[in-house]
C-alpha positions in Angstrom: 3.1 -42.9 -3.3 2.1 -40.5 -1.0 -0.5 -40.2 1.7 -2.9 -37.5 1.9 -2.9 -36.2 5.3 -6.1 -33.9 5.5 -8.6 -32.7 3.4 -11.4 -30.0 4.2 -13.7 -28.5 2.6 -13.7 -24.4 3.0 -13.6 -21.5 1.1 -10.9 -19.3 0.3 -10.6 -15.7 -0.7 -11.5 -15.4 -4.4 -9.0 -13.1 -6.6 -12.3 -11.6 -8.2 -15.9 -11.3 -7.4 -17.4 -14.4 -8.8 -21.2 -15.2 -10.7 -23.9 -17.1 -10.1 -24.4 -20.3 -11.6 -22.9 -23.6 -11.6 -19.9 -24.8 -13.7 -20.9 -26.8 -16.6 -19.1 -30.5 -17.8 -18.2 -33.6 -16.1 -16.5 -33.3 -12.7 -13.7 -36.0 -13.5 -10.5 -33.4 -13.9 -7.4 -34.1 -11.2 -4.9 -31.3 -10.1 -1.8 -32.9 -8.8 1.5 -31.2 -7.6 4.1 -30.0 -5.0 5.1 -27.3 -2.6 8.9 -26.8 -2.7 11.1 -23.8 -1.0 11.9 -21.5 -3.5 15.5 -21.1 -3.1 16.7 -24.9 -3.0 13.5 -26.6 -4.8 13.3 -28.7 -1.6 9.8 -29.9 -0.8 8.1 -28.1 1.9 6.0 -31.1 4.0 2.6 -30.4 5.8 1.7 -27.3 4.0 -1.8 -26.4 3.6 -2.7 -25.8 0.1 -6.4 -24.0 -0.9 -8.3 -24.0 -4.3 -10.8 -21.9 -5.4 -12.9 -21.3 -9.1 -12.9 -17.5 -8.9 -15.2 -17.6 -11.9 -18.2 -18.3 -9.6 -19.3 -17.1 -6.0 -17.7 -19.0 -3.7 -20.5 -19.8 -1.2 -22.9 -21.5 -3.7 -22.2 -25.6 -3.1 -21.4 -26.4 -6.7 -18.5 -24.0 -6.8 -15.6 -26.3 -6.4 -13.3 -25.3 -3.4 -11.3 -26.8 -0.9 -8.1 -27.0 1.4 -5.8 -30.2 2.1 -2.7 -30.7 4.0 0.4 -31.7 1.7 2.2 -34.8 2.7 6.1 -34.8 3.8 7.4 -34.8 0.3 4.9 -31.9 0.0 2.6 -33.6 -2.8 -1.1 -33.1 -3.1 -3.9 -33.3 -5.0 -7.3 -32.3 -6.1 -10.0 -34.7 -7.7 -13.5 -34.6 -9.4 -12.9 -31.2 -10.7 -15.1 -29.4 -13.8 -12.8 -27.4 -16.5 -11.7 -23.8 -15.1 -9.3 -21.6 -14.1 -8.0 -22.3 -10.7 -6.7 -20.5 -7.8 -4.1 -22.3 -6.0 -2.1 -21.2 -2.9 0.3 -22.7 -0.6 1.0 -21.4 3.1 3.0 -22.6 5.8 3.8 -20.9 9.2 7.3 -19.6 8.5 7.0 -18.8 5.0 5.7 -16.4 2.4 4.4 -16.4 -1.2 2.9 -19.8 -2.2 0.6 -18.7 -4.8 0.8 -20.2 -8.3 2.3 -18.7 -11.0 5.1 -16.8 -8.2 8.7 -16.6 -9.1 9.5 -14.4 -6.7 7.9 -13.6 -3.3 6.1 -10.3 -4.5 5.5 -11.8 -8.1 3.0 -12.0 -10.5 0.3 -14.8 -10.3 -1.6 -17.1 -12.1 -5.1 -19.2 -12.9 -4.2 -22.9 -13.3 -5.7 -24.0 -16.5 -7.9 -27.3 -16.3 -9.2 -28.7 -19.1 -12.3 -31.0 -19.1 -11.5 -34.3 -17.8 -7.5 -33.4 -17.9 -5.3 -34.7 -15.6 -2.6 -32.6 -14.6 0.5 -33.4 -12.4 2.5 -30.2 -12.8 1.0 -27.6 -10.3 4.1 -26.3 -8.7 3.7 -24.2 -5.7 6.8 -22.0 -4.0 7.1 -21.0 -0.9 10.2 -18.3 0.4 11.4 -18.3 4.1 10.7 -15.6 6.4 14.2 -13.6 6.8 14.7 -11.6 10.3 16.3 -8.3 10.9 17.3 -7.5 14.4 19.8 -5.6 16.4 20.0 -3.1 18.9 18.6 0.9 20.0 20.8 3.1 22.3 20.7 6.2 23.3 23.1 9.1 23.2 24.9 7.7 26.3 25.0 4.3 24.5 22.3 2.8 27.0 19.7 0.4 25.7 16.3 2.1 24.7 14.0 -0.8 26.0 10.0 -1.1 24.8 10.4 1.6 21.6 9.2 0.3 18.1 10.9 -0.5 14.9 9.7 -0.7 11.7 11.2 -2.4 8.9 9.9 -0.6 5.5 9.9 -2.5 2.2 11.6 -0.6 -0.4 9.7 -0.4 -4.2 9.3 1.8 -6.5 5.9 4.1 -7.4 5.2 5.9 -10.3 8.7 6.0 -11.0 10.0 7.3 -7.0 11.2 5.0 -4.6 8.5 4.5 -1.5 9.1 2.8 1.8 6.7 0.5 3.7 3.7 0.2 1.1 1.8 2.0 3.0 -0.7 5.4 3.7 -2.7 6.1 6.6 -1.8 2.5 8.1 1.9 2.6 9.5 1.1 -0.5 11.8 0.5 -2.7 9.1 4.4 -2.5 8.3 6.0 -5.2 10.1 7.7 -4.4 13.6 8.2 -5.0 17.3 9.9 -3.5 20.4 12.7 -3.3 21.8 13.3 -5.9 25.2 15.0 -4.9 28.4 18.3 -5.2 26.7 18.0 -2.4 23.8 17.4 -5.6 21.3 14.9 -6.5 18.8 14.3 -9.1 16.0 12.1 -8.5 13.0 10.9 -11.6 12.0 8.7 -12.7 9.3 10.3 -10.5 6.3 9.7 -12.0 2.5 13.0 -11.8 1.0 13.3 -8.1 -0.2 15.3 -4.7 0.6 14.2 -3.0 3.7 15.0 0.2 5.9 14.8 -0.2 9.8 13.4 2.8 11.5 12.5 4.0 15.2 9.9 6.4 14.8 9.6 9.4 17.2 6.0 11.2 16.8 4.8 13.8 20.0 1.2 14.2 20.6 0.3 18.0 22.1 -3.2 18.0 23.5 -5.0 21.1 25.7 -4.9 19.6 28.5 -8.9 19.9 28.9 -9.1 17.8 26.2 -7.6 14.8 29.1 -10.3 14.5 31.1 -13.2 15.2 28.7 -12.5 13.1 25.7 -14.2 10.1 26.6 -18.0 11.4 26.4 -17.9 13.7 23.8 -18.1 11.4 20.4 -16.8 14.3 18.0 -14.0 14.9 20.5 -13.1 11.0 20.7 -12.8 11.0 16.6 -10.2 13.9 16.9 -8.3 12.5 19.3 -8.7 9.0 17.9 -7.0 11.0 14.7 -4.4 12.3 16.4 -3.2 9.0 18.1 -3.8 6.6 15.3 -0.5 7.6 13.6 1.1 6.6 16.7 -0.3 2.6 16.3 -3.6 3.1 16.2 -4.4 1.9 19.8 -5.6 4.6 21.2 -7.3 3.8 24.4 -4.4 2.5 26.2 -1.8 5.0 24.4 -4.3 8.1 26.3 -4.8 5.6 29.5 -1.0 6.3 29.8 -1.2 10.0 29.5 -2.7 11.7 32.4 -1.3 14.2 33.8 2.1 13.5 36.3 3.0 10.5 34.2 6.5 10.5 32.6 5.1 10.1 29.6 3.3 13.7 30.0 5.2 17.4 30.3 2.4 19.9 30.5 3.4 23.6 29.3 1.0 25.7 30.5 -2.5 24.6 28.9 -1.1 22.5 26.8 0.6 18.7 27.5 2.8 16.9 25.3 2.2 12.8 25.1 4.7 10.7 24.5 3.1 7.7 22.9 3.6 4.0 24.1 6.7 2.4 22.2 8.6 6.2 21.5 11.4 7.1 23.8 10.3 9.9 26.7 12.5 12.9 25.7 15.0 14.5 28.1 13.4 16.8 30.9 13.4 20.4 29.8 16.2 23.0 30.9 15.6 24.8 33.7 15.3 27.8 31.2 12.2 25.9 29.9 13.8 24.6 26.7 12.8 21.3 25.5 14.9 18.5 23.4 13.4 15.4 21.6 14.3 12.5 20.1 13.4 12.6 16.4 12.9 9.5 14.0 15.7 7.9 12.9 16.5 5.4 10.1 19.3 3.0 10.4 21.8 3.9 10.6 21.7 7.9 11.8 19.4 9.1 9.1 16.7 11.2 8.8 15.0 10.2 5.8 14.0 7.0 4.6 15.8 7.6 1.1 19.1 8.3 3.2 18.7 5.5 5.2 21.5 2.1 4.9 19.0 -0.5 2.4 19.2 -3.9 4.0 18.4 -6.7 1.1 17.6 -10.0 2.9 17.1 -13.4 1.0 15.4 -16.1 1.8 15.8 -17.3 5.1 18.6 -14.7 5.9 19.4 -13.9 9.1 20.5 -10.0 10.2 21.4 -9.3 13.5 24.3 -6.2 13.2 21.3 -3.7 12.3 22.2 -0.9 15.2 20.4 2.1 15.7 21.4 5.1 17.9 19.0 8.1 19.2 20.2 11.5 20.0 18.6 14.2 21.1 17.8 17.6 19.5 17.0 21.1 20.6 13.1 21.7 20.2 10.8 24.6 20.3 6.9 25.0 20.6 5.1 26.3 17.3 1.5 27.8 18.4 -1.3 29.7 16.3 -4.9 29.7 15.8 -7.3 28.1 13.2 -10.0 29.8 12.0 -13.0 29.1 9.4 -13.4 30.9 6.3 -16.6 32.9 7.9 -13.7 34.0 10.7 -15.3 31.8 13.5 -13.0 29.1 15.5 -13.6 25.4 14.4 -14.6 22.6 16.8 -11.4 21.0 18.0 -9.4 19.6 15.0 -7.0 17.3 14.8 -4.1 18.4 13.3 -0.4 16.6 11.7 2.9 18.8 11.5 4.6 16.3 8.9 8.2 16.9 7.9 11.2 15.1 6.3 10.6 11.7 8.4 7.2 11.3 6.2 9.6 11.8 3.1 8.7 8.9 0.5 7.1 7.0 3.2 3.6 7.8 4.2 1.0 11.1 4.9 0.5 9.4 8.3 2.6 7.8 10.7 5.7 9.5 10.8 4.6 12.9 11.6 6.6 15.1 13.9 4.2 16.2 16.0 0.4 16.0 16.1 -1.9 17.8 17.9 -5.8 18.7 18.6 -6.9 22.4 19.3 -9.0 23.7 21.7 -13.0 25.3 21.5 -11.4 28.6 20.6 -9.4 27.1 17.7 -6.1 27.8 19.8 -3.5 24.9 19.2 0.0 24.4 20.5 2.7 22.0 19.2 5.0 21.1 21.6 8.6 19.2 20.7 9.1 20.1 17.3 12.8 20.5 15.9 13.9 22.7 13.5 13.3 22.1 10.0 11.0 22.7 6.7 7.0 20.8 7.4 3.8 20.9 6.4 0.5 21.6 8.7 -2.2 19.5 7.3 -5.4 18.4 9.0 -5.3 14.8 10.6 -9.0 13.7 10.4 -9.3 11.6 6.9 -12.7 11.1 7.3 -13.5 14.2 5.2 -15.7 12.5 3.0 -18.2 10.8 5.6 -18.6 14.2 6.9 -19.6 16.0 3.9 -22.0 13.0 3.4 -23.8 13.8 7.1 -23.9 17.5 6.3 -21.1 18.4 8.5 -18.4 20.7 8.4 -15.5 19.3 6.4 -12.6 21.6 6.1 -8.5 21.2 5.1 -5.7 22.7 5.9 -2.3 22.9 4.1 0.4 25.2 5.3 4.0 25.7 5.0 5.5 26.2 8.2 9.4 26.9 8.8 10.5 26.4 12.1 14.0 28.1 13.6 15.9 28.0 17.3 12.7 30.1 18.5 9.2 29.6 19.4 6.0 30.5 17.0 3.6 32.0 18.8 1.1 33.8 16.5 0.7 31.0 13.6 -2.7 31.7 11.5 -4.1 28.9 10.0 -7.2 29.3 7.8 -9.6 25.7 7.0 -11.4 26.0 3.6 -13.9 24.0 2.6 -13.4 20.2 0.6 -13.8 20.4 -3.2 -16.7 18.5 -4.6 -15.8 15.7 -7.0 -19.1 14.0 -9.4 -19.8 12.6 -12.6 -21.5 9.9 -14.4 -20.7 6.6 -15.7 -21.9 5.2 -19.0 -21.6 1.9 -20.8 -20.9 1.3 -24.1 -21.5 -2.3 -25.5 -23.6 -5.0 -26.7 -25.4 -5.3 -23.3 -25.2 -2.9 -20.3 -23.7 -5.1 -17.6 -25.5 -7.0 -15.0 -24.7 -5.7 -11.2 -22.1 -8.3 -10.5 -20.4 -7.5 -13.2 -20.2 -4.0 -13.6 -17.4 -1.8 -12.3 -18.2 -0.5 -9.0 -16.5 2.7 -8.7 -13.6 5.6 -9.3 -10.2 6.3 -7.3 -8.6 9.8 -7.5 -4.8 8.7 -7.3 -2.6 11.4 -6.4 0.5 11.2 -9.0 3.4 9.7 -6.8 1.2 7.9 -4.3 2.2 9.9 -1.3 -1.2 10.7 0.1 -4.5 8.6 0.6 -6.5 8.6 -2.7 -10.4 10.0 -2.7 -12.7 7.2 -4.4 -16.4 7.1 -4.6 -19.1 4.2 -5.5 -21.1 4.1 -8.5 -24.5 4.5 -7.4 -27.3 4.8 -10.4 -24.8 5.9 -12.9 -23.3 8.7 -10.7 -20.5 9.1 -8.0 -19.6 12.0 -5.7 -16.8 12.5 -3.3 -15.1 15.5 -1.9 -11.2 16.0 -2.1 -8.9 18.5 -1.3 -6.9 20.4 -3.5 -3.9 18.9 -5.5 -3.1 17.2 -8.7 -4.9 13.7 -9.3 -5.2 10.9 -11.7 -9.1 9.9 -12.6 -8.6 5.8 -12.1 -11.7 4.1 -12.7 -11.9 0.5 -11.6 -12.0 -1.9 -13.8 -13.8 -5.5 -13.7 -15.4 -8.2 -15.8 -14.8 -7.5 -19.1 -15.6 -3.6 -18.9 -12.1 -1.4 -19.4 -12.1 2.1 -19.3 -12.6 3.7 -22.8 -12.4 7.3 -21.7 -12.5 9.5 -18.9 -13.5 13.5 -19.7 -13.8 16.9 -17.4 -15.7 19.7 -18.7 -16.0 17.8 -21.7 -11.7 17.5 -22.2 -10.1 14.0 -22.6 -8.1 13.3 -19.1 -8.1 9.8 -19.3 -4.7 8.6 -17.4 -3.4 12.4 -17.3 -2.5 14.4 -14.4 -5.3 16.9 -13.3 -4.9 19.7 -11.3 -8.0 20.0 -8.9 -8.3 23.7 -7.4 -12.1 24.2 -7.6 -15.2 21.8 -7.4 -15.4 19.3 -10.4 -18.6 18.2 -11.3 -18.8 17.0 -14.6 -16.6 14.3 -14.9 -18.0 11.2 -17.6 -16.7 7.7 -17.4 -16.8 5.6 -20.4 -16.5 2.0 -20.7 -16.4 -0.4 -23.4 -16.7 -4.2 -23.4 -14.8 -4.0 -26.7 -11.6 -5.9 -25.7 -8.5 -5.3 -26.9 -5.0 -7.8 -26.4 -1.7 -7.6 -27.2 -0.3 -11.3 -27.0 2.5 -13.5 -28.1 4.9 -16.2 -27.0 8.4 -16.1 -25.2 10.8 -17.9 -26.5 14.5 -18.7 -24.8 17.9 -18.3 -26.7 17.7 -21.8 -27.9 14.0 -21.3 -29.5 12.4 -22.9 -27.2 8.9 -21.6 -25.0 9.7 -20.2 -22.1 7.1 -20.9 -19.1 9.3 -19.4 -16.2 9.6 -15.8 -18.1 7.3 -12.8 -17.3 6.5 -10.2 -20.0 6.6 -6.6 -19.6 5.1 -3.5 -21.4 5.7 0.0 -20.5 5.7 3.3 -22.2 8.3 4.3 -24.9 8.0 7.7 -23.6 10.5 8.2 -21.1 8.6 11.5 -19.9 5.9 8.8 -18.6 8.1 6.9 -16.4 7.2 8.9 -13.2 4.3 10.5 -11.8 1.5 8.0 -13.1 -0.1 7.2 -9.7 -0.3 3.7 -8.0 -2.5 1.7 -10.7 -1.1 2.5 -14.3 -2.9 1.0 -16.9 0.2 1.6 -19.3 2.6 -0.5 -17.1 1.6 -4.1 -17.1 3.4 -7.2 -15.9 2.5 -10.9 -16.9 3.2 -14.4 -16.1 3.4 -16.4 -19.4 1.3 -19.4 -19.3 2.4 -23.2 -19.4 2.1 -22.7 -23.4 4.6 -19.9 -22.9 2.0 -17.5 -24.2 1.5 -13.8 -22.4 -1.8 -11.6 -23.0 -1.8 -8.1 -22.2 -5.6 -6.9 -22.4 -6.7 -3.6 -23.0 -3.5 -1.3 -23.2 -4.6 2.2 -23.9 -3.5 3.4 -27.3 0.2 4.8 -27.5 3.9 3.3 -28.1 5.3 1.0 -25.7 8.2 -1.2 -24.9 7.9 -4.8 -24.8 10.4 -7.3 -23.0 10.3 -10.4 -21.3 12.8 -11.3 -18.8 13.1 -14.2 -16.2 10.3 -14.0 -13.4 12.9 -13.9 -10.6 14.5 -11.1 -12.2 11.0 -8.4 -12.2 11.4 -7.0 -8.6 11.9 -3.3 -8.8 11.3 -3.1 -12.8 9.5 -0.1 -12.7 12.8 1.8 -11.0 13.4 4.1 -14.1 17.0 3.1 -14.2 15.9 -0.5 -14.6 13.7 0.7 -17.2 16.2 2.2 -19.2 18.3 -1.1 -19.2 14.9 -3.3 -20.4 14.5 -0.4 -22.9 17.9 -1.7 -24.9 16.6 -4.6 -24.8 12.8 -4.3 -25.6 10.6 -4.4 -28.8 9.0 -1.1 -30.0 5.4 -1.4 -30.8 2.2 1.0 -31.2 -1.0 0.2 -29.7 -4.3 1.5 -31.4 -7.4 2.4 -29.8 -9.3 -1.3 -29.0 -6.9 -3.0 -31.0 -5.9 -6.6 -31.0 -2.1 -8.0 -31.9 0.3 -10.9 -31.9 3.9 -10.1 -30.8 6.2 -12.7 -30.0 9.0 -12.4 -27.4 12.7 -13.4 -27.1 13.8 -14.0 -23.2 16.6 -11.6 -22.3 19.1 -11.7 -19.6 19.3 -9.0 -17.4 21.0 -9.7 -14.5 
């Protein structure tokens, strides 16, 4: 017996786009469940549980939706429901996870299937207590470093390589805090997982004239935003702290080095004018994320012994000039000097130095330690500029910095590449506006920079990109899957292409023919497993890396309550299939883990648009 404390009718965020209409059949179904703590199985009282029916538009009054508070035993219910596949999620302050089907905090989810007039009492939702990581940041003499940013970057494997932070152009989205007056920090609200701790340090150099004129010039303001956003996104607050004469500003000739908020101010220059800066430092004293100590925390675990020591290093000045293909200087342009501290982390946010050129194209970057760098443009709004008929220019130039200043670097800006194509739908009937796939992305093979994207408009698409390697990744939706992608008549589906010039003849073909690879999963006793996750990945080991951020050839699927898994529309090819406990699936795309899984897996050949059945036995890999 339990008491329902609160019931509110609200729309939750649906996991997919819904359709018009009302669910058919009587509304006599019932869902009863419990919210529990994943590590102990103990009930979580007063958690908020949300329910939606994502097949239908959420703003329609006929679409079932609701929000309830669980009782003191974590129990909840939803009544008067039609048949359908429901999205269930529990939430409570201090906890992560909570979506139905999750066996780990970042694991696969499922829709909860309710039959007509069915009364289900097994809607169990798991929550994971947040962990916390704390410690101290000190400088070279052991003094506490006050009010600097500290980030916790989660470790994952993307396209066969370790990646940290799950971010590309929004580094401030990672869990972060600032040190107090004792140099101490504590990063809370961390889902269970593996992390590296980092104290970033990025200097920004701008012409002195910009400090007083950017606010009234929209184009210049955009460049200022691009240069300062990697330091946290709060550009206005940052710039208000950096006028000449403030401690965070060091003027050198016509340029000023700005140390943004939450970054340790460098020591003063020596009498000879030589500078030193604090480099981005990963715990305990590494300069790259891959060399850092990885900290793994369990549900509810607290670590308070993570201490980071910052050391100044000699730095020099890098100066030069930006020129356009016509030989003229560009308008003031934001630039980024990216070094080893950004490796495996992000394309923006962990630069060594950012800056802005002046109206003559001249630029200076102050506070650059010795090392290998890539000089890049900082403004990521190139597609918007191109659509508006404005110059859309990019730069990407390697720079080697030693112990001496660089004074004459010549950097040519180049026009972006045009990327265009058309879309075809092959099926029994063309898709409606609401059910048609919406667009296409072009993913770098290792997910190490942002992806150009375009929306489909009247059967075609157009965007811009910088030269480099990409995988064309059309979006799939509502029963339409990718049949092929061609460029200049050549099939490039799921393949890496090297764009070095305009590419305007892409053809994306969708089909509504479903191909399903499915089966049951049994445990070692021959009984159906309801806690398993089925995994599918290419049998060719050469394809275990460089496949982008959203591959179609790597699939994971939680089994249903009937012990059934189903993979829809796997591309044709040879695959390994294996079923493991859902709690063991973290980091399964690590090539070393794939090699272990392959030893236990079943090999299967999938033909184009073929459906087949293959039963699996649960394997213990931990």
